[in-house]
C-alpha positions in Angstrom: 0.0 0.0 0.0 1.5 3.3 -1.0 1.0 6.5 0.9 -0.1 9.8 -0.5 2.9 12.0 -1.3 3.4 14.9 1.1 2.9 18.5 -0.1 6.7 18.9 -0.4 7.1 15.7 -2.4 4.3 16.8 -4.8 6.1 20.1 -5.2 9.4 18.4 -5.9 7.6 16.2 -8.5 6.2 19.3 -10.1 9.7 20.9 -10.3 11.3 17.7 -11.6 8.6 17.3 -14.3 9.1 20.9 -15.3 12.9 20.3 -15.5 12.3 17.4 -17.9 10.0 19.5 -20.0 12.6 22.2 -20.2 15.3 19.7 -21.3 13.1 18.2 -24.0 11.9 21.7 -25.2 15.6 22.8 -25.5 16.2 19.6 -27.6 13.3 20.5 -29.9 14.5 24.1 -30.3 18.2 23.5 -31.0 18.8 20.5 -33.1 15.8 18.2 -32.7 16.7 14.6 -32.1 20.1 15.1 -30.4 18.5 13.8 -27.2 17.4 10.2 -27.7 15.2 8.1 -25.6 18.1 6.4 -23.9 19.6 9.7 -22.9 16.3 10.9 -21.5 15.8 7.7 -19.6 19.1 8.2 -17.9 18.3 11.8 -17.0 14.8 10.9 -15.6 16.2 8.1 -13.5 18.8 10.4 -12.0 16.2 13.1 -11.3 13.8 10.6 -9.7 16.5 9.9 -7.1 15.7 13.4 -5.7 12.1 12.3 -4.9 11.9 8.5 -4.6 8.4 8.7 -3.1 7.0 9.8 -6.5 9.3 7.7 -8.6 10.1 7.7 -12.3 6.5 6.9 -13.5 5.0 9.6 -11.4 7.4 12.2 -12.6 6.9 11.2 -16.3 3.1 11.2 -15.8 3.3 14.7 -14.4 5.5 15.9 -17.2 3.2 14.5 -19.8 0.3 16.3 -18.1 2.1 19.6 -18.1 3.0 19.1 -21.8 -0.6 18.4 -22.7 -1.6 21.5 -20.7 1.0 23.6 -22.4 -0.4 22.6 -25.8 -3.8 23.7 -24.8 -5.3 20.2 -25.1 -8.1 19.2 -22.7 -7.1 17.3 -19.5 -8.9 14.2 -20.9 -6.1 14.0 -23.3 -4.0 12.3 -20.6 -6.5 9.4 -20.5 -6.6 9.2 -24.3 -2.8 9.1 -24.4 -2.7 6.3 -21.8 -4.9 4.3 -24.1 -2.4 4.5 -27.0 0.5 4.0 -24.7 1.2 0.6 -26.3 2.1 2.3 -29.5 4.6 4.7 -27.9 6.3 4.8 -24.6 5.2 7.6 -22.3 8.8 9.0 -22.1 9.0 9.0 -25.9 5.9 11.3 -26.0 8.0 14.0 -24.3 10.5 13.9 -27.2 7.8 14.4 -29.9 7.1 17.8 -31.4 3.9 19.7 -30.8 2.4 18.7 -34.1 3.3 15.0 -33.6 1.5 15.0 -30.3 -1.5 16.7 -31.7 -1.5 14.2 -34.6 -1.3 11.3 -32.2 -4.3 12.7 -30.3 -6.3 13.2 -33.4 -5.6 9.7 -34.7 -6.5 8.3 -31.3 -9.7 10.2 -31.3 -10.6 8.9 -34.7 -9.8 5.3 -33.7 -11.6 5.4 -30.4 -14.1 8.1 -30.9 -14.1 11.3 -28.8 -13.5 10.4 -25.2 
């Protein structure tokens, strides 16, 4: 049974998720693709050591939520993306460009109907 994260742990998760978004955004702005999935996995694993109560998955989930929000997509998009997770790893979603994410959401909506 896991316990609910403390307020400070939640704040740490928010900051770590934002750091991951900043790193992936910098990659997209400079020379897209320099940062590969393996590199990002290493970075996230190291950052997760700062807040083990949240863990890698919790930080990635928060980062994806922030990314979805920054694109102006509805919060239900997170649920939709979790349904297509088999097609693409959650961490890989953070490396995709804005239009790639929007396209993925659009295709998922077409396949599944509007959620």
